[in-house]
N, C-alpha and C positions, 0 to 999 in steps of 0.2 A: 301566468296564463293570459292575463289581460294584455301583456306586452306582445306576445307572439300571436294572439288571435285578434288584435286590434283591427279596425277598419282601414282598408286601403283608401287613400285620399289623393285626389288630384284637383287642382284649381286651374281652370282655363281662363285666359283673357283673350277675347276675339275683338278685333277692331276693323271697321271698314269705313273708308272715306270716299265719297263719290262727288264728282262734278259732271253735270250733263247738260246738254242743250239740244232741243228738238224743234223742228218746224214742220207744219202740216198745212195742206191747203188743196185747192183745185185750181191750178194755174191756167188751164185752158180746157176747152171742150172739143170733142170729136163728133162725128155723125151720130154716135150712139149715146152721147152724154158726156158729163164732165170727167176729166182724168184726175184721180186722187193721188197725192204725193205726200210722202213722209220721209224725213231725213234727219240725221242727228249725229252727234259725237258724244263720247263719254270717256272719263278717266276715273279709274278706281285704284285704290291701294287696299290690300288686305294683309293682316298680320295676326299672329297669335303667339302667346307665351304660355307655358305650362310648367307647374312644379309637381312634386310628388313627395309622399312621406318617406322617411328613411328605410323602412322595411321593404316598400315597393322598389326603391332604387336598388336595394340589395337582392331583389328577386326572392324574397323570403316567403311569399305567399304561394298557395296552390294555384290561384288564378289572380288576375289583375296585374300586379307588379308594374305599375305605371312608371314612366321615366320622364324626366324633364325634357322640354323641347321648345323650340322657337323657330320662327321663319316669317318671311313676308314676300310679297310680289306686287307688281303693279300691272294694270291692263289699260291699253288705249284702244278705243273702238270707233269706227265710223260706219254708218249704215244708210241705206236708202231703200224705199219700197214704193211701188207704183201699182195702181189698179187702173187698167185701161178697158173701157167698155168697147166691145167689138160689134155686138149686134143688139138691137132692141126691137121687140114687137114685130118680128117677121115670122112667116110660117115655120114652125118647128123650133123657134127660138124666142121664148119670152124675153130672155136676156142671155148674153154670153160675155163674161168678163175674164180678162187676162191679168194675173197677179205675178209680179216680178219683184224679187228682193235680193239684196246683196249686203254682205257685211265683211269688213276687214278688221281683224282683231290681232293685237300685238301683245304678247305676254313677255314680261321681263325674264321669265324662267325658261321659256321654250320658243320664243320667236313669233313670227307672223303666220296666221292661218286665215284662209278665206272660206266663207260659206255663202250659199245662195239657195234660192227657191224659185221655181216656176210652176204656176198652176192655172187651171181653168175652172170656172164655175159656170154651169149651164143650167138655167131655168128653162126646162122643156115647155112646160105649161104651168099655170098657177098650181102650186102645191107639189110639184115634182122638180127636184134639183139633182143634178149629177155634178160631182166635183172630183178633181184629180190633181196631184202635185208630184213633182220630182224635186228633191232637195239634197244638198250636201250639208251635213250637220256635224257639230263637234260636241264633245264633253271634255272640258279641261280638268286636269287634276286639281283637287281642292287642297286646302292647307294641310289636312291630315295625310292625304295621299303623298304630298311632297315632303312634309317636315315632321311627321309624327316622331317624337323622340324614342318611342319604343314601348312595347307592352309584352310581357312574357307570361304565358299561361301553361300550366301543366295539363297534358291531355293523355288519355289512354287510347291506344290504337292497337289493331290486330297486326301481328307480324306474320305475313304469309310464308316467310322462309323458316318459320319456327312453329309450324302447326297452328297458325293463327293465335299464338299465345298473346295475352294482353300485356302490353309494354307501355310504361310511362315515358313520355317525351316532353320536352320543353319547346313550345311553339312561340317564336318571336315575331312580332308584327312591328314594322317601323316604316317610316316614309322613305321615298326615293326622289331626291331633287332633280333627277335627270328625266323624269317622266314627261312624255309628250301628250298633247290632246289626242283622244281617240276620235276617229272620223267614221261617219256613217253615210251611206247613200240610202235614202228613204223614198219609197214610192207608195203612197196611199191613194186609194180611190174609194168613192162612196156614193150612196144614193140616199136622198132625204125626201121623206113623204110627209106632207102637211095638207091632207085633203080638206076641201071646203065643207064636205058633208059630215066631217067629224071635228067640230070646233074645239080648239085647244089640244088636238092630238098631233104629235110629231114623232116620227120614227126614222132612224138612220141605220144603214148597214154599211160597214166600212171594211176594206181589205188593206192590209199593210204588208209591205215587204221591206225589210231592213237588213242591210249588210254592213257589218262593223269591222273596221281594221284598226290595229294597234290598241286593242282593248287594255284599259288600265287594270 
């Protein structure tokens, strides 16, 4: 009994190595104030290994049944971001700033992908700010998504072709090394209120629209 009802065990080892360099500053000024700039590069390697107990490898349990696995990838990135003041202290514009950002990312598993952001931040008067952004975003597959060795679970489902009778099935979950980053187009807009007559009070209302393609 102890043998067949023993605990399912899996040991993971995750490793990440990172080298990065960034630079920030205000290299020059325009009519509305200094331009802020940030730029940088980064290199990362990520890897994992996993083992499992003999009964899990043999899929002997009702749930769990972990499988050994391993995998690694590396990422090279470069980015730049700039904040450009457009207006200051003119009627209807306490301030108006333009924010631009771009990033190039190269994954050893799926190739190069580009992301960007463009946004405006408008201080109408003291305590009232309106902001909006359009961006192209990604979510890359993680180590489990790519390389998970496998996990088998027994589940009970209803069979609609057999009067919804309860049927036991084995569900297998494992990684897919061919996955690509999912890509989203995101359009948020918001209003921030910090009125002077309510010290310490801040409220924001935001709207988001996100469209995702190639979902992992």
